[in-house]
N, C-alpha and C positions, 0 to 999 in steps of 0.2 A: 252066552256067559255074561256079557255085559248087562243083559237084562236081569239076570239073577243078582249079580252085584249091585245093580240099582234097587232091586227089591230089598235086599239086606239093608243097604243104605237107608232106604225108605223106611223100613221097619225100625232101623235104630233111631231115626229121626223122629219117628212117632213116639217110641217109648221115652227119648230124651225130652221131647216136647211136652209129653203128658206129666212126666215127673216134674218137669220145670213149672208147668202150669200149676199142678197141685201145691208146690212149694210157694208159688207166688200167691195163690189163694190163701195159704195159710198165713204167709206173711202179711198180705193185705187185710186179712181179718184181724190179726192182731194188732196191726198199725191203725186200722179204722177204730177198733175197740178203744185203743189208748187215746187216740185223738179225739173220740167222742168223750172220754172222761176228761180230758184237758179242756175240750171245748164247753162242756157243761160246767166245769169249774169256772171258766171264764164267764159264763153267763150269769153264775151265781154272783160273781164279783160285779158284773154290770147290773145286775138288779139290785145289788146292795147300794151301788153308786147312785142309781136312779132313785132309790128310796131316800138316801142320805141327802142328796141334793134337792129332792121334793121337800124334805123337812126344813132344809135350809131356807127354802123360799119362805116358808111360814115363819121360820125363826127371825129372818132378817126383817120381815113385815111386823112382826111383834116388837122387835127393838125399835123399829120407827116409831109405833104406836106409843111405846114406853116413853121415848124421848119427847113425843107430842104432848102425851098427858102431864109429863113433869113440866114442860113449858107453860103448858094452858094453867096450871095451878100456880106457878110461881112467876111466870113471865120472866125467867132467868134464862138466858140463851145457853148456859152451860149444859142445860138439861137436853139441849138439841144434839149433843155429841153422839149418842146412838142414833139419831135420826140422819144426821149427816153421813153420806156414803151408804146408807141402807138401800136407796133406790138402785145405785150402781151395783151393789152386792147381789141384790135381789135379780136384777136383770142379767147378771153374769150366771147365776145359778140356774135361771130360766133357760139361758142359752145352751148351757151344758145339758140340761134335761133333754132340750130340744134336739140337741146333737146326738145324744145317746139313744134317743128312740127314733131316730130317722128312718130306720128300717121297719117301723110298726106304724102303719097308716092309721089304725085306730087311735093310738096314744097322739099322734100328730094333729089328729082332728081335735082331741080333747084339749090339747095345750093351746090351740088357737084362741079359744074365749080366755083362758088363762091370762095371756098376755094383756087383753083388753082390761080384764079385771084388775090385774096389777098396776097397769098404768092409771086407771080410773082412781085406784085407793091412793096412790101417792099424789096424784094430781088434788084429790080431796083433801088429803093431809096438807099438801101445800097451800091450798087456798084457805084452811083454818088458821094455819099459823100466820099467814099473810094478814088476815082479818084481825087476829088477835094483835099483831104488831101495830098496825094502822088505825084500827078502830078500838077505842077504850071500852066502848059501850058493849062490844062483843062479849067480853068476859062476865060483865054484869048480866048479860041477856041469857038465862038458863035455857030458854025455849030454843033459840038457835043453836046453843052448843049441844042440846040434846038431840035436836033434829040432825045436826052434822054427825054427831056420834052414831045414829041409828043408821044413817047411810053407810057410814064406814063399816059397822057392824054387818050390814047386809053383804057389803063387797067382800068382807073377810069370810063370811060364811060360804059365799060362792067359790073362794079361793080354795077353802078347806075341802069343799065338796070335790072339786076338780082334782085336787091333790090325791084325795082318797080314791078317786076312780084311777088315777094313774097307777097308785101303788096296788090296787087291787088286780089291775090288768097284768102288772109286772109278776105278782106273786103266781097268778094263775098259769102264767107262761112258765114260771120256774118249775111249778109241779109237773107240768107236761114233759118238760126235758129231762127231769130227773127219772121219771117212769121209764122213758126210752132209753136211757143210760143203763138201767136195770136189766132191760130185755137185751141189749148188747152183750152185757157181761154174762148172761146166763147161757145164751146159744153159742158163743164163740168156742169153747172147748170141744162141743159136739162137732163143730166143723172140722176142727184140726184132726180129730179122730178118723172122721169118714174119709178126709183127703189121703191121710196115711194108708188105710187098707186098700183103697183103690189104687194107689201107686204100687202097692205090692202086687196086686192081681195082674196089672199091666206089664209089669216086669216079667213075671212068670210066662205069661202067654207069649210075650215078644221071644223069649228064650227058645221056646219050642219052634216057633215059626223060622228063626234064623238057622237052627240046626238042620231043619229040613230044606231050606233053600241053599244051603252051602253044598249038598250033594248034586245040584244041578248047575252049578257054576263052571267045572272043569269042562263038560260037555258043550256048553254053549260058547266057551272061549274059542275052541277051534273053528266053530262054524263062522263066528265074527271075523276072525283073522282072513278067511278065505274071501268074505264079501268085501272087507277093507282093501285088499290088494286089487281088487276087480275095480273098485270105486276110483282108486288112485290112478289106475291106467286110464280110465275114461275122462277123469278131470283133467289129466295132462294132455289128453288129445283135444279137449276144448279150450285149454289155455294157449295151445298153439295157434288154434283157429281165431282166437281173440287177438293175440299179437299181430297176426297177419292183417287183421281188419284195422287194428290201430296204426299200422304202417301205411295204410292206404289201399291195401289189396282187398276190393269189395266183391270180387268174383269168387273167393274161397267159400265152401260150405262144410258143415261138421257132418261126419258120416254116422254118427250116433243114432240108431233108430229104436233104441229099446223103449219099452212102454212102461217107464217109471219117472220119478222126479229128474233124474239126469238126463234122460230121453227127451222129457218136455222141455227142460232148459236149452237142450241142443237144438230143438225144432224153434224155440223162440229165438235163438241166436241166428239161426238161418233167416228167419223172417225179418229180423232187424237188419241183417246184412242186406238183404234185397231191397229194403226200404232206404238204406243208406246209399246203396249204389244208384237207385233211381234219383234219390234227392240230389246227389252231387252232379250226376249227369245233366239233370235239368237245369242246375245252377251254372254249370260250365256253358250250356247252351245259351241261357239268357245272357249271360255275360258276354259271350261272343257276339250274340245279336246287338246288344247295347253298344259294344265298343265299335262295331260296324257302323251303326246308326250315327254315333258321334263323330267318327272319322269323316263320313260322307257330310255330315251337317257342317263340320269344320272346313270341309273343302268348299261348300256352297257359300257359307257365311262371308258377307263383306264384298263378294266378287261381283261386279256388275258386266264386265266385259265378257261376252259369249265365249270368245275363243279361249280365254284364259280359264274361264269356269269349265269348259269341256275338257281341257287338258287336265286340270286338277281333278275332275271327277273319274276320268277314265283310269289316271295313274292310281288313285285311291283304290278304286274298286278292283282293278286287276291285281294290286299288291296284296290286298287284304284277303282276297279269296284264291290267291295263287293262280290267277288265270294268266297264260303266256301270251295272250293276244286278245284284243278288243278294240272296238270302234264306237264312235258316237255319230249319229246323223241328226240333224235339226232342221225343221221345216223352214224354208226360206220364204220371202215374200211372193214367189210364184207357185206356192204351195208344193214345191219339190222338197227333197230332203238332202241336205248337203252335208257332206264330211267335215266335221269341225274338230275332230281329234282322233288320234288311233294310237294304239300301242302294240308295237312288233307288228303292224300290218301294212306293209309298204305296198301291197298289191290291191288294197282296197280301193274301189271305185270312188270317184268324187262325188257322185249324185246318186241316189236311190229313189225309186218311184214306186208309188202304191200299187200292190198287187203283183209287184215284180219280184219272183222268187220268195223264199221263205220269209226273209225281213219285210218284203213288200206285203206279204199275207197277213203278217203280225201287225201292220199298220192298219189295215182294214178290220181284223178281228178284235184289237186292242187287248189282247190276252197274252200273258208270258209264256213262251213257247220255249221247249227244252227238245233238242233233236239228238238222238244218239245214233250209233253205228254209221259214222261218218265214212264215205268211200275214200279209198286212199289217195285219189286224184283231186279231191274237193279242196282241202286246205292243209298246208304243211306249216308246222311250227318249226322254225329253223334257229339254230345257234351255230358258233364257230365249230363246236364238236360234233354237230349232226342234225337230223330233221326227224319230226315224228308227225302222226296224224292226230289231231285231238280226238278225245273220246266222245265229247259232246259239244254242242253249240247251243247257247242260251241267247234268246232274243227278248229284250225287256221293252215293252212300248212305254213312251212318257206321255200320260194323259192329262189334260187341263181343261175343264170345262165341258167334258165329254169329247172333246177332240184330241187326236193324236199329234202332238207338236214334235216327236222325236222318238228314235229308238237307240237303245244300247245292245250291242252285239258282242258276246263273249265267247271265246273259244277256251275249252277246259280240258286238260289231260285226263281228268276223272269226271265222271258224270256228277252233276250236282246233287247232293243229299238234301233231305227235307229240310234241314236247317239253313242251308245256303239259300235254297227257295223261298224260304220264309223271310230271309234277309232282304231277298230282291222285292218280295211283296210290301215289307214294312218300309223299306226307303223309296219305293217307286214314287209315292205323292210328293215327298219333300224334294226329290231330285226334279220332278215336274214343276213345281212350284219355283224352285230356283231357276230353272231353265227359262220358265215363263217370264219372271221377273227380268232376267237378262235381255229377253226379246222385246219386253216392254220398253226397257231403257233405250235398246237400239231404235225402237220405232219413235220415242220420244226425240231421240237426238235426230233422226231423220226428219220428223215432223218440223222441229225447229229449223233446220236447214231449208225445208221446202217453204216454210212461212217466210223466211229472209229472201229467198229467190222470187217467190211470188211478189213481195213487196217491191224488189227492184225492177221486176218485169212491169208491175202496175205503173212505176214511175216513168219507165220508158214509153209505155203506151199514152200516158198523159202528155208527154213531150210530143208524141207523134200527132195527137189530136190537135195540139196547138199548131204544129206545123200545118195540119191540114186545114185548120181555120184560117191561117194566114194565106194559104193557097186560095181558098174560097173568096176571102176579100179581094184578092189580085183578080181573079176570074170575074167577081161582080163588076169590078171597075172597067174591065174588057168589054163586058156585055153591054154596059151603058154606051160605050163608044161606039159599038157596031151592033145593030139589031140583027144583022145577018149572021154575024159571029154568035150572037146569043142562040139564035136558033139551032145553029150547028153544034153548039156545046150544051144543049139542053139535055140531051140524052146522058152526056158524060156526067153532068152535075147531078141528074136524077141517080146514076148509078153510084156516085160518090156519097150522096145522102144515104143511100141504103147502107153502104158499107159503114158510115158513121153510126148509124142507127144499130147496127149489128155490132160494132165495137162498143157502144155505149151499153149495150145489154151485157156484153161480156165483162165490162168494167163493173157493171152492178153486181154480177155474179162474184167477180173476184173481191168486191167490197164485203159481199156477205160472208164469203169464206175467211176473210181476214177477221170480220167481226166474231165468227164462230171460233176462230183460232184464239182470239183474245179471250173468249168466254171459257175455253178449254184450259188456257193458261190460268186464268183465275181460279179454275177448280182445282188445277195442279197446286196452286198456292194453297188453297183450303184443304187439299190432303197433306201438305207439307205442315201445317199447323196442327192438323189432327195427328199426325205422326209424331210431332214434338210432344203433343199433349199425352199419347198413349206412351211413349217412350219414357216421359216424365214419370208416369204411374208405375211402369214396369222397374224403372230404376229406384224410385223412392220405396218400393215395397221391400225389396231386400235390405235397403238402407235403414228401414223402420226397425227391423231385427237387430241389426248391427249397432245402431245408436242405444236402443234400449238395453240390451244385453250388455254392451261395453259399459254403460253407466251403472248398471247393477254390479258388474264386477269391480269397477274402479271405485266405487262406495264402500265395497268390503264390509258390509254391516255385520257379518258373522265373524270378522277378523281371522279368517282361515286362510288367507292369502299372503304370500310374502310381498316385501316392497317391490321387488323386480316385477312380480305378476300384476300388481296394482298399476305399475307403470307400462307394462305390456298393454293392459286394458285401457289405460288413458291414451296410448298411442292409436290403439284400434279407433277409439271414440274420436279422436282428432282427425284421424284419416278418413273416417266416415263423414265428419262434418266437411272436410275437404272435398271430398266427392259430391256432397250435396251442394257445395258452392260452385263447382263446376257444372253440375246440372243447371244451377240458376244462372250461370254464365251464358249457357245455351238459350235458356229461356229470355235472358236478356237481350241477346242478339235477336231473338224472333220478335220481342216487343219493338225493339228498334226499327226493324225492317217493316213492322205492321204499323209503325207510327203510334204506338200506344206507351212510349216511355214518358215518364213524368219528370218535371225538373222543379226544383225548390230554389229559387233565388234568394241569397242571403248576403249581407255585407260581410266580406272575407278579408281576412289579414294575410298579406304576402309572408310576413314572418312567421306567423302560426302555421301556415301551410309548409313551409320549410322546416320548421321545427319538428312537426308531426312526421315528415318524411326521414329526419335525421334521427329521430328517436327510433322510428321502425326499422331503419335499414343499416344504422351504424355498427350494430352487434353482428350483423351479416358480414358487412365489408370487413370488419376486424377479424372474424374467424376465418376469411379468406385471405387475409394479408393485404387488402386493398385500401386505397384511401379514398374517403368519401368527402367530397368538396362541395360547398354550397356557396355561391356568389350572387349576391343581389346588388344590382346597379344603383347608384346613388340617385338617379333620376326616376326610378320605378316608383309608381305610387303605392303608399303604404296599404290602402284598402281599395277593393274593386268590388263589384256586384256580380256574383256568379253562382251556380250550383257547386257548392264547395265539395260536396260528397262526390260528385260525378268527376269534377275536376282531379280530385286527389286520387280517384280510382284510375284514371289515365296515367297520372305520374307516377303512382305506384307500379303500374304495369311496366311502364317504360324503364324505371330505376331497377325494378326486379330483373327484367330482361338484361339489362346492363350489366348487373352483379353476376348473372348466371352465364354471360358469355364472355367475361373477361376474367382471365386467371391471374394476370399481373398488371401492375400499373395503378390506375385511378378511374373513378367514376364521378363526373361533376354535374352539378345542377346550376344553371345560370338563369337568372330572372333579370329581365330589362324591359324598357318600355317598347311597344311595337313600332312597326313602320308608320303608323298613323297614331295621332294623339289619343284615339278612343281605344287603343288595343294595347295588351300586354303579352310578352312573349317568354316562353319557358324553353330551355334547351338542356337536354340530357345527353351527355357525350361519354364515351369510354374509351380505353385502349385495348378493346377486345379483338375477336377474330375477324370482324368486319362482315360486309355483306357483298357478294359478286353483284356487278352491274346488272346482268341478267335475270337476278333475283329481286331486284328492288321492287318491281311491280307486283310481285306475289306476296309480299309479307304482309300487306294489309287485307288481303283476301281471307275469308273464313276457311279454316281448316288447312292452311297453307303454311309452309315453313321454308326458310331458305335452303335447309338440308332436310329433305323428306325421305332418306334412304333409311333402309332397315338398319344400317350400320351407324346411324347418327348418334354423335357423343352426347347432345343436349335433348332432353324430353320435352313435352308439351303439347297441347292440343291445337295450337295455331289460332285459337279464339282470340287472344288478348288484344293484339293489334287491330284486328278487325273491329272489335267493340270499341276500342279506344278511338278509332277512326270516325266510327258513328256517333259516339259521344260528343267528341269535338265539334262534329257538324251539327248536333243538337245545341251545343253552346254557341253555335255561330261562329266557330273559327275553323282553322286549317291546321292540318299536321302533314309533315313531309319529313324526308330522311335523305341525308348524304352519307356515303360510306365507301369504303374500298376494302378488299381483303387483307387482313393483317395490319390495318391502320385504324380500327375501330369504327364507330358509328356516332353519327351526330342526329338526333330526333329533335324537331322543331314544333312547338305548339304556339299558335298565335290566335288569342281569343279576345273578344270586346270586353271592356272594363265596366260596362253597364248593361242592365237589363235591356233598354230600349235599342241599344245598338245590336244586342245578340238577336232580338227578335227581327230587326230589319234584315240581318245578315241571314237569318233562317229562312226568311220569306223568299230570298233568292233561290234558296236550296229546294223551297217547296216541300219541306219535310213537315208532316202532321205532328201535332203534339195534343195529347189529351187535356192536359191541364197544368198551368203553371201556378204555384202556390207561394207566395211571399209572406213569410211569418212577420207578425209585428215584432220589431226590434227597438230596443232603446240604446242610445249611445252612452247614456249615463251608468256608472256603475255604483256599487255599494259605497265605495271609499269617497265618491263625490259628495256624499251626504253627511260626512263626518266633518264638523267644524272645529276649529282649534282653539277658539276663545271660549273658556269657561267662566260664567257669570258667578256672582256670589250667590250662596244658598238663600232660600225664602223660608221664613219661620212658618211652620204649618202645625197639624195637630197631632203628630205622631206619638207625642209623649203622653197624652191623655186619651187614648183610644180604648174603648171597653170591647167585650165581645159582642154585645148587642148593637154596637154602632154600625151605621151604613157609611162605607169608605169609599171615597173616589181618588184615584191616583192620577195626577197630572205630571206629564213628562214634557217639558217645554223650557227652552233656553232663553226665550224672550221674557225677562222677569216682569215687565209692565202686563203684557199679555197673561202671563200666569197668574199674577195677583187679581187681575180681573175675573178670570176663570175661578179663582179660589173664593172670591167673595160670592159669586153666584152660586158656587157650589154650597157654601155654608147657608145661604138664603134657602136653598132648597131642603135643608135640613140633613146634610151629609157632613161627615168628618172630610177633611181635605188633607192629603199628602202631596208635597210638591218635590220633584226632582228636576234639576237643571242639567243633568248628564244621563246618556243613554244607559250606561252600566249601572248606575245609582238606581235608575228607575226599575231596571230589572230586579236588582236585589230587593227593593222595596215591594215589588209585586210578589216575590216569593215569600217574604216575610208576612206581609199583611193580608194577602189575598183579597184585594178590594173588589167592591161589586162592579166596577168598570173602570176603564183606563181611557184617558185622553192623551194621545201620543202625537208628537211632532216627528217630522221625517229628518230634518237637519239638526243634529245634536252633537254635542262634543263626545270624544272618547268612543261612543258607540252609536251608529246611525240608527234611526227609527225602524229601517227595514230589518237590521240585525237584532234589535230588540224584539221586533214581531216574530221573527224566525225562532228566537230562543223561547219566547212565551208559548208559541204553538207546538213547540217540541217537547215542553215540559208537561207531564200528565197533571200536575198540580195546578197549572196556570192556564192550560190551554182553552178551558171553558169560560175565562173572563172575557166580557165583550169588550172590544177594543175600537175606539173612533179615532181614525187618523186625521190629523189636522195639518194642512200644508198650503203653501202658496203655489207649490208645483201641481199642475192639474194630472194627477195620478189615480184616478179613482178605480179603474179597472185593475192596475196593479195592487192596490190596497185590498179590493175584495177577493183577489186571488190568493193574497196572503193569509186571509182568514178574518179581516176586519169586517165589523157589523155595518159600518158606514164611513164615508170620506166626506169631509168638510173643507171647503175652500176658505183660506184667511182673506181679509179679516171677516170673522162671524159676526152676525147681527143678533140681537136679543132672541128673536123668534128661533133662529137655529140653535141656540143653546137649549131653549126649551124642548126642541125635537131631539136633541141629543140625550137629556136625561130621560125623557119619555121612553125612548128606545131601550135604554138601559135597563129601566124598570120593567119594560116588556119582556125583554130576553131573559131577565133573572126571574121574574113572577111566573112566566109560562112553564107549568110544570109538563105538560104532555106535548110532546113534538111529533109533527105529521111529515111523512115522506112520500112522495109521489113515485110510484116504480112504473116505468113504462117498459114492458117486456112482452114480446109476442108469445113467447113460451109459459104458459100459465104454470106449469110445474116449476119452472125456474123462479117466477115471481112469487109464488106462494111460499117456496123454501126460504127466500131471502126475506119476506114479510115476516114469516114465522120466527126467524133468527133475531130480527130487529125488535120484534114485540117483546121478546123475552128481557130486553134492556129498556123497556117503557118508551119504545119509540113506535107509534102508530103508523100504519101504511095504507095507501090507497092505490089499487092496482088499475092499469090500463093497457091495453093490448097494442095501441098504435099512437103515432105522433099527434095526430088530429084529436083524438079523444084526451091525450095528455095536456094538451094547450087549453082544451075546454075546461078541464078539471083545474088547471091553474088559474084560470079567470074566475071560476065560480066558487072555488074552496080556498081556505087559509092553509097554505102549503109552505113548509119551512125548507124543504130541501127536495131535489128532483134527481133520481137514479134513472139513467136511460142507457138501454142496450142498443149500441149502434149497429148490431147485426140484424135489426128488425127490417123487413123487406118493405122499405119505404124509400123511394128514390128521391122524395122531397124532403128528406130528413134534415139536411143541412139548412135549407131554405126556411123551413118551418121553424126551426130552432132560432134562426137569425131573426124572423119576425116576432117570435115570443120575446126575444131579448129586449127589442124596441118597445114593447107595450108597456106604459106606465106602471109602476108597481112590480113588474116582473124582472126588471133589469138586474136586481141585486140578488135573485134567488140562486143559491148554489146548484151547480149542475155536475153530477159525477157520471162519467161514462163507465159502464160495467159491461164488458164485451169479451166473447170468447173467441173473435176472429182476430188474426194478426194484422195490425193496422200499419199502412205503410207509412212513410216519413211524411209524405204531403198530407195523408188523411190526418195523422196525428197533429201536424201543424195547423191544418184547418180547424180541427176539433178544438183546439186550445185557445181559439179565438174567443169562444163562449163557454167552454167547459173549464170548470175549477179543479177537476182531477180526473186521471183515466186509471182504471183498475182492469187487469186482464184476469179472466176467471182461471183460477188453479185451486189445488187443494186447500190452500190457506187464504183464498182471497176473502172470505166472509170476516175473518178478524180484521184484515185490512179494511175492509168495507166499514166495520163498525167504528174503527178509528177515525176513518175520513168524515163519516156522518156525524160523529161525536165533536169533530173540530169545527165542523160548519154550523152545527146546532147548539154549540157552546154547552154541550152536556157536562156537568159536574161529575166527576168519577164517583164521588160517594153517593151520588143520587141516582145512580143507575140501579135499576132493579135487580138484586142478586139472583142469579140462576139457580133454582133449587136442583136437588139431585136429579128429580124427575125430568126437569127441562133440559138438563145436560145429556141426559139419557136419549132424550128425543132428538135435541140437536145433535148430540153424540160428537166424541171425538171421532176422527176418521176411522181409526182402527175399530171402535166399537161398532160403528155403521157397518162396515165391510164384514167383520169377523163372521164366519160361518155362513155367510151368503153364498149362494150358488149362481155363477155365471157360465153362459152358453157362448163360446167363442167359435164363430162360423168363418172360416177363411179357407181358401184353396192354397194358401202358402203356409206350410208347416213351419217356417221359420217365424213368421208372424204369430202363429198360435204359441210356439214355444217361448218366445220373448214377452208377450202379453201374459202368458200362464205364469212365467217365473215372477214378473212384476206383481201380479195380483196375489200370487201365493204368499208373499210377504206379509200381506195384511189378512192371512188366514182365510182366504176365499176358496171355495170348491169350485174346481175347474170342470166343465164338460165341453167337449170339442167336437166339430163337424167340419168337413172338407168342401161341402157344397150345400145348396139350398134344401135339397131334398133330405140329405142326412140330417140337416139341422131341424127339420120337421119332426123327423123319427125321433130324434134326441129330445124334443119338447114332449112327445107323446110318452117316451120311456122315463123322463124324469120330471114329474109335475111339479117338484119342489124348486125349479129354476126360478131366481127372482129378477134376472136381467139379461139381454142378449146383446152381444157385441156382434154386428152383422156387417161382413165385407159386402160391398155392393157389385163386385165384378168376380163371379165364380162360374165355374163350368156347370152344365146341365140345368141348374135353376140359379139365376142370378139373384142379387139381394133384393132387387126391387120386387120381383115375383114372390121371393120368400116372405118379405114383409106383407105383401097382400094377403097370402095364404094364412099367414099368423092372425091378421086382423079379421079375417073370415071367420075364424073359430072363436065362439063367444067366450070360451076359457080363457084365451089369450088376449082378449079385447084390450085389457088394462096392463098388460105385461111391458114394461119398458123395453124399447128395442132402440139401440144407439147405432146408427150408420157409421161405418168406418170405411172411408174410401181415399184414394189417392187423388181424386178429382176435386178441384176447388174452384172451378170456374163459375161465372155468374149463373144462377138457376139451378145448379146442382143440389143446393141445400134444400130448396123448394120441392125438387123431383124426389129426394128422399123422403121428405115430410109427407108429401101428397101420396107416396107409396105406402105408407104406414109407419114409418120410423119415428119415434118420439123425440129423438135428438140426432146431433150431427157432429163428426169430428174427423179431421182431415189427417192422412198419413204425410210424414212420419208422425206417429202418435206422440203428442207431448203427454207423458205420464201425469203430470200434474193436472192437465186440463182433464184428462180422462177420470182422474180421482175425483175432479170437482163435479164432473158429470154424474158419476157413481153416488156421490153423496147427495145430490139434488134428488136423484131418482130412487134412492133407498132409505133415506133418513127416516120415513114414516114406517117402515119396516123394522128399525133398530128397537 
């Protein structure tokens, strides 16, 4: 019935659609015909307008000719009225014709020469009128006039010909359009008639069909109702099944087996249910296994005492698998297996032997064994309510290095299923490793005790030998007195000698064993260092992600986070930095113990140190409601020589502890002279909880605290005081404490006040020190060079200076000396401006922009140093060469400030000539040359390319030696040096270069990607003028520094073209759409790096190990650069880099090694393996962007 109804509806749709279509055709035909008539009418108007404007062009040109002829006949300018404006009108008419015919390519081509002829005609008329006005003979010369008239006529003929062609083209187009319009008018009525007839035929045909189909409708209706009811019942059944599945019942199945669409849906539903049931079962199993492994790992982690470890393990395992009874046996030194822990197994024997019983057989077979069907009298599981026999016993051997070192035996009420057995297999190795570590720790303790006992025994034997020697001497004296007694005792003496030889051999063996033990202890120390290095790597790897991602969140560049969320991200980043500081503390302690801690001795102010402590801790004390008092004794020296950073580190730690353990009262810092004249003493005391007497000896030990319980109130690592003690020792001082519970604590520090005294004190401690650097300091301050006397102004040339004059500015408060300089300056052909105050000199420099400046240091109002800083910080004056003149011998300071030279007063005439020669040289030299010393050629070329864009030439060298040779052989204006180059003699070579005549004044800029320590930075600053760390924006900083030292005038810089800037590239342009492969086994690192680089529109491809990285390179040939972690499973970064370089397609692919190891030689190891560059973790995103710019700028 429904199908019949659908048929009727379908037929009605057809009839209606056909009628509407015919009606639409009729309407469209009428509309189209009408539009065509309107359109053709518009075209006629268009054609008429083109014809009119074409005639207007001729008309305006005729007007111009008429005016020209009238003027030529009368020379009266009033006849030029028709001429004036004719050119503009003709041009306007031409433009209109050109616009009207824009859709006609033929007419456009015709109009192009028309414009030329029009311009030529008006130009010819202008020339004739101009000649008539200026040359009276022109009117009288008929030949010239006739020639001009003929040329004008020829041009007008060309114009008329082009206009006629345009008009002819328009008329032909009009005829074609009119004929087409007549055609539409003729056939439109016929189309409408045919459409009406066809509509009548379709309507009649549809009526007959619908009448026939109505008869079939009632019969079909009944059949459809039956099918509908059956379908509803089947759908309701399937709905019930799906509800059960959604509720978590995956065992239910649909019973509909019909062979139709609903039956197939039912079958698919059953298949889906089976898949879900299997998936969730597997997921639960994996979750259970992982949970068990994690709990067992937690029980093992951090526990080194074998007994405690065994108890933790058996309790964890039995509780997790619901085993009522269990035991652990561990191999002892006699190769027997001793019971170390038991759970509900009071009757378990203390020892177990290999091959004895089921457990003993497992020791030999080294296989996990499950025993079922336990006899009733074998083992009973008892409780207060009853007893039962276990259903199965599981024996798990613990295997390490192929040997069984222990077993775990479990009694279970239900036989273990496959999942539980898989847990035993998965955790077997981890348990074995934990047990073996505990055994190693026991062996190490026993070994140390044995070594100490052997040493004591050796000393006792040595004393015994000395006693024997004394007895021998006494016996020798007796032998001399009596030959008879000598013969009697000869045999006894021989026997004693044999015993001595035997004991000497034994003593030699003991010495060998002691030396062997010492070597093993040294090996243990090395293992400890390697453990610290590896632990640093493992901790820095997740920190890398924390710091990078928290920085991205805190910056909130997309502005989609609330203020609280941004604050949370900042707290996360701050906490990450705190954790990184804790890691550095552990490494600091390791450095101190290894004797590799560096000290930087500087002259320090007691007042400054106390002010620093007060500024840092006063807010903390205020928040806790405590008083912070600082007392400096009147006899305390105001300054002393020490490592201020390390001393403040110790004091900060002591004050921080005092505030932490004090809840009420005050914390005080007292400074006074030491017990001897060459020492100073600091005391930090509080009114806090105090320290028990039996704990005082522990607080200075590493990882020890006065309260080490799990319920302690105050946290901390226990490293602070240990590091403080070692630092005080390094400083040549002492640290001690007095305290009592409830009465607070008093910490005392006594250190030498001079470097020599500190060194002498440290020699007694015999602590090694890698290197001590004492930076050059000056006790003079800027304010010391400001004088109070202001002399009278000196008349100069500032009132009559022209733009073409060469000007020299003299800033000097000695008027006699200034006048001498002024006279010499004028003799050399310069205009001279004189300032007697520093502030006035700075203003004159900004106004007149002199070619050079002669600057004194001691000046009124503003010192020469302040003037120099202001000049070099201003882009408009920084290029001006400055000669500093002073009686103070401060040449190095002057050159570091940016001066071209320093001259001692009083100057002689020869030095005056040298000054002006140098100014002329600096100003006249157009091309500047920079020497770049960089072992990475890619970095060097990128930097050179950048500088050349600004008219600064470069010479590239790969090591220090070649760089010094280039300095001696070539004219170089500045040196850019990478201190990361692998040259151990870099400092010494630079010092030697600075001593060479002619090279001492060359500016040196250190450009490095490594993090410099304070001592390295202080040492570099002895001969380097600037230090720049490679970051994403360091190239612009480099340009500024080079421009400063080369005195490059801003307007003389070669402007970077658009092409240059595209090659140099904004960072976003260089990185955009580039593809980077990130290979790292830590998904957190991948995520953080990906998010950082995606901000620059980079495409990210990832891999979790070396093999996968190689596969990704094959799959993605468009990869532009690889970030390669050097520590990965299966295939590490070194092997991966080698494989990449072995493929010729990837030979030039940039590979940047990313690793947490930053020890000496690690960089060279990465480069030798095939890496193009190197960066350490945690990754500094700015340095990474700098490296990506270097390696990708050529592809931009």
